[in-house]
C-alpha positions in Angstrom: 103.9 9.7 0.2 105.8 12.0 -2.3 109.5 12.3 -1.4 110.4 16.0 -1.7 112.9 15.7 1.1 115.5 17.6 -0.8 113.0 20.3 -1.8 111.8 23.6 -0.4 108.0 23.2 -0.4 105.9 26.3 -1.0 102.3 26.2 0.2 100.3 28.5 -2.1 100.8 29.4 -5.7 99.9 33.1 -5.7 102.2 36.0 -6.3 104.5 35.5 -3.3 104.7 31.7 -3.8 105.5 31.9 -7.5 108.0 34.8 -7.1 109.8 32.7 -4.5 109.7 29.7 -6.8 111.3 31.8 -9.6 113.9 33.1 -7.2 114.9 29.6 -5.9 114.9 28.0 -9.3 117.1 30.8 -10.7 119.8 29.3 -8.5 119.0 25.7 -9.2 117.4 25.0 -5.8 114.9 22.2 -5.7 111.4 23.7 -5.3 107.9 22.4 -5.4 104.7 24.5 -5.1 101.5 23.1 -3.7 98.4 24.9 -4.9 94.9 24.2 -3.5 93.1 25.3 -6.7 92.8 23.0 -9.7 94.5 25.6 -11.9 96.2 29.0 -11.8 94.4 31.7 -9.8 92.0 33.2 -12.4 90.7 36.2 -10.4 90.8 39.3 -12.6 91.7 42.2 -10.5 93.9 45.2 -11.0 97.3 45.5 -9.2 100.1 48.0 -9.2 103.8 47.3 -9.1 105.8 50.2 -7.7 109.6 50.6 -8.1 110.4 48.5 -5.0 108.6 45.5 -6.5 109.9 46.1 -9.9 113.6 45.9 -8.7 113.0 42.3 -7.6 111.3 41.3 -10.8 114.1 42.9 -12.8 116.7 40.7 -11.0 114.5 37.7 -11.9 114.6 38.7 -15.6 110.9 39.5 -15.6 110.9 43.2 -16.2 110.4 43.0 -19.9 107.5 40.6 -19.7 105.9 42.8 -17.0 106.2 45.9 -19.2 104.6 44.1 -22.1 101.6 43.1 -20.0 101.0 46.3 -18.1 100.4 50.0 -18.4 102.7 52.8 -17.3 100.6 56.0 -16.6 102.6 59.2 -16.7 100.3 61.0 -14.2 98.5 60.3 -11.0 95.6 62.6 -10.3 94.2 63.0 -6.7 90.8 64.6 -6.2 88.4 65.4 -3.4 85.0 64.8 -4.9 85.1 66.7 -8.2 87.9 69.1 -7.2 91.6 68.6 -8.1 94.0 68.3 -5.2 97.2 67.1 -6.7 98.8 66.0 -10.0 102.0 64.1 -9.8 104.2 61.8 -11.8 103.1 58.1 -11.5 105.9 55.7 -10.7 103.9 52.5 -10.9 103.0 49.8 -13.5 99.4 48.8 -13.4 98.1 45.5 -14.7 95.7 42.6 -14.4 96.7 40.3 -11.5 96.0 37.3 -13.7 98.7 38.4 -16.2 101.3 38.7 -13.4 100.4 35.2 -12.2 100.8 33.8 -15.7 104.2 35.5 -16.2 105.5 34.2 -12.9 104.1 30.7 -13.5 105.7 30.4 -17.0 109.0 31.6 -15.7 108.9 29.1 -12.8 108.1 26.2 -15.1 110.7 27.2 -17.7 113.3 27.2 -14.8 112.4 23.6 -14.0 110.0 24.2 -11.1 107.2 21.8 -10.2 103.7 22.8 -9.2 101.1 20.4 -7.9 97.5 21.6 -8.2 94.5 20.3 -6.2 96.8 20.2 -3.2 95.0 21.9 -0.3 97.0 21.7 2.9 95.4 19.8 5.8 98.2 19.6 8.3 102.0 19.8 8.8 104.1 17.7 11.1 107.2 19.8 11.8 109.2 17.1 13.5 108.7 14.6 10.7 108.9 17.3 8.0 105.7 16.0 6.4 102.6 17.8 5.0 99.2 16.2 4.5 96.7 17.4 1.9 92.9 17.1 1.8 93.2 14.9 -1.3 94.9 12.3 1.0 98.3 12.7 -0.5 101.3 13.6 1.6 104.8 14.8 1.1 108.1 14.9 2.9 109.7 18.4 2.6 113.1 19.9 3.5 111.7 23.3 4.5 108.2 24.7 4.5 107.3 28.1 3.1 103.8 29.3 4.0 102.5 31.7 1.2 98.9 30.6 1.7 97.4 34.1 2.1 95.5 35.8 4.9 93.6 32.6 5.8 96.9 30.8 6.2 96.4 27.4 8.0 100.1 27.4 8.7 100.0 30.8 10.4 96.9 29.9 12.4 98.4 26.6 13.7 102.0 27.6 14.4 102.1 31.4 14.8 98.7 32.8 15.8 97.2 30.5 18.4 94.4 29.6 16.0 93.3 33.2 15.7 91.2 34.1 12.7 91.4 37.2 10.4 89.5 40.2 11.7 87.1 42.4 9.7 88.8 45.8 9.2 85.7 47.8 8.9 86.3 48.5 5.2 84.3 47.0 2.3 85.3 47.2 -1.3 83.9 46.9 -4.8 86.1 46.1 -7.8 85.7 45.6 -11.5 86.7 46.9 -15.0 85.4 49.6 -17.3 86.3 50.9 -20.8 88.0 54.3 -20.7 90.4 56.4 -22.7 91.6 58.0 -19.4 95.4 57.3 -19.3 96.0 58.4 -15.7 95.9 56.8 -12.3 93.1 58.6 -10.4 92.3 58.6 -6.7 89.2 60.4 -5.5 88.5 61.0 -1.8 85.1 61.6 -0.3 83.5 61.5 3.1 84.2 58.0 4.5 85.1 56.5 1.1 87.6 56.6 -1.7 87.7 55.4 -5.3 90.8 54.3 -7.3 91.1 53.6 -11.0 93.8 53.1 -13.5 94.4 51.6 -17.0 95.8 48.0 -17.0 96.7 47.7 -20.7 96.7 49.6 -24.0 93.2 48.4 -25.0 91.3 51.0 -22.9 90.6 48.6 -20.1 90.6 50.2 -16.7 90.5 48.7 -13.2 88.6 50.3 -10.4 88.3 49.8 -6.7 85.9 51.7 -4.4 86.3 51.4 -0.7 84.0 52.5 2.1 84.1 52.4 5.9 81.2 50.3 7.1 80.0 48.4 10.1 78.3 45.9 7.8 80.7 42.9 7.7 81.1 41.5 4.2 82.6 38.2 3.2 86.3 38.0 2.6 86.0 36.7 -1.0 87.1 38.0 -4.4 84.4 36.0 -6.1 81.2 37.3 -4.5 79.2 39.3 -7.1 78.2 42.9 -6.2 75.6 45.2 -7.5 76.6 48.1 -9.9 73.6 50.3 -9.0 74.5 50.0 -5.2 78.1 50.8 -6.0 77.1 53.9 -8.0 74.7 55.0 -5.2 77.5 54.8 -2.7 80.1 56.6 -4.8 78.1 59.1 -6.9 79.4 62.1 -4.8 83.0 61.3 -5.8 82.3 62.2 -9.5 79.3 63.9 -11.1 79.9 61.8 -14.2 80.0 58.5 -12.4 76.9 57.1 -14.2 78.5 57.8 -17.6 81.9 56.5 -16.5 80.7 53.2 -15.1 78.0 52.3 -17.7 80.6 50.1 -19.4 81.4 48.2 -16.1 81.8 44.5 -16.4 80.9 42.1 -13.6 81.4 43.9 -10.3 82.6 42.1 -7.1 82.3 43.1 -3.5 84.4 41.9 -0.6 85.3 42.7 3.0 88.8 43.7 3.8 90.2 41.7 6.7 93.4 42.1 8.8 95.6 40.3 11.2 97.7 41.8 13.9 101.5 42.1 13.3 103.6 39.1 14.2 106.7 39.2 16.5 108.2 36.4 14.4 107.7 35.0 10.9 110.0 32.0 11.4 109.6 28.8 13.4 111.8 25.7 13.2 111.6 24.6 9.6 108.7 27.0 8.6 108.9 30.5 7.1 106.0 32.8 6.4 105.9 35.2 3.4 103.4 37.5 1.8 99.9 37.8 3.2 100.5 34.8 5.4 103.0 36.9 7.3 101.5 40.4 6.9 98.2 40.9 5.1 98.0 44.4 3.8 95.0 46.6 3.4 95.1 48.0 -0.1 95.4 51.7 0.7 99.0 52.1 -0.5 99.0 49.5 -3.3 101.8 47.6 -1.6 100.4 44.1 -1.0 101.9 42.5 -4.1 105.1 44.5 -3.9 105.9 43.6 -0.3 105.1 40.0 -1.0 107.5 40.1 -4.0 110.2 41.7 -1.7 109.7 38.8 0.8 110.0 36.2 -1.8 113.1 37.6 -3.5 114.9 38.1 -0.2 114.3 34.5 1.0 115.4 33.1 -2.4 118.5 35.1 -2.6 119.5 34.3 1.0 119.0 30.6 0.2 121.5 30.9 -2.6 124.1 33.0 -0.8 123.9 31.0 2.5 123.7 27.6 0.6 120.4 26.7 2.1 121.6 26.7 5.7 118.2 27.4 6.9 119.0 28.5 10.4 121.1 31.3 9.0 118.7 32.0 6.2 115.7 32.4 8.5 117.5 34.6 11.0 118.7 36.9 8.2 115.3 36.9 6.5 113.5 37.9 9.7 116.1 40.6 10.4 115.5 42.1 6.9 111.8 41.6 6.5 109.9 41.7 9.8 110.4 45.4 10.7 109.8 46.6 7.1 106.7 44.3 6.6 105.1 45.4 9.9 105.9 49.1 9.2 104.3 49.0 5.8 101.3 47.1 7.2 100.8 49.8 9.9 101.3 52.7 7.4 98.7 51.2 5.1 96.2 51.0 7.9 96.8 54.6 8.9 96.4 55.6 5.2 92.9 54.2 5.4 92.1 56.5 8.2 93.4 59.5 6.2 91.5 58.4 3.1 88.1 58.2 5.0 88.1 61.3 7.1 84.6 62.7 7.8 85.3 65.7 10.1 85.1 68.8 7.8 88.1 70.5 9.5 90.3 67.4 9.3 89.2 66.9 5.6 90.2 70.6 4.9 93.5 70.2 6.7 94.3 66.9 4.8 93.4 68.5 1.5 95.5 71.6 2.0 98.5 69.5 3.0 98.1 67.5 -0.2 97.7 70.6 -2.3 100.5 72.7 -0.9 103.2 70.4 0.4 105.2 67.4 -0.9 103.9 65.1 1.8 102.4 62.6 -0.6 105.4 62.3 -2.9 107.8 62.1 0.0 105.8 59.4 1.8 105.6 57.3 -1.4 109.3 57.8 -2.1 110.2 56.5 1.3 108.4 53.2 0.4 109.2 53.0 -3.3 113.0 53.7 -3.0 113.7 50.5 -1.0 116.1 48.4 -3.1 115.5 44.8 -1.9 118.6 43.5 -3.8 121.0 46.1 -2.3 119.6 45.7 1.2 120.0 42.0 1.1 123.6 42.2 -0.1 124.3 44.8 2.5 123.0 42.5 5.3 125.3 39.7 4.1 128.4 41.8 4.1 127.9 43.5 7.4 
């Protein structure tokens, strides 16, 4: 039995868990992260950090490191098949997910945080404030944070009546190519869309192709896909697709799963953050950013409210539940817009994108959220 009875224990060392660890350690709050893998998450996948996520990272003194390890495109290009729909300023930093994990981990350790690997959660006893791991170790914890992703054991046991993630109907391919294209590009087609963007200054570019399909695919970022099959599915999106993707590295395929929105993300001495609270489909690029917002909010509230967890949890839920569920819903609806098949609806969508500010206005409503200001505001009201 490890005695962490004066610690906040974070289950899961992904983006949300490590961001929360940095936020708590910034204020000297005892924090330990339990990670089931034997080392840091090594999945190489592209992610985007929009202004709402960047605000939190800046307050954690991580903006400079993020800028060094990412790429800032000046333009985002939206197309329908090979036809231009819209060209707009790009507000996001794009990077390899692995690099963000490394930045967060280094900061957490430099701040005196402790991370225990090979610690896969088996069970939690709320009353005794104990957690048991599959390696037969156990720990006493002051407060539990579940940041263990869409397959969260904590969510299933205490919040979801043992319900499992549900296949969304979308399947995705991802990988990297070499390209001198400096722009973010999103191409829509019938029942599918393709996103790509540079992730560094070395011509490396991340791509994700998503289709609507009744064929259920495993929810795993580590299952190899077939490049020829990917090109066959997406060749109508770009008449140069064979040339563009001939430099593709290993390609992976996974099924996108969802969970219904929760009515509460707090229970006794347990709090949910990130995908454990609100798994996002990737159609707005907000999964990482909303998780970062969650983590920053909880950490700042712990500092301001001196770890009086009843107060912290109530304020955290007040600040996060409505926004999290809203972005989760908007992301799902965006998927429907992205994958229209009806010719009239496709035409209408494309004309709205071409001739109105609907896209930029929708993104601004999400990106302009200032998590630091909103948290301060809630404490002073």
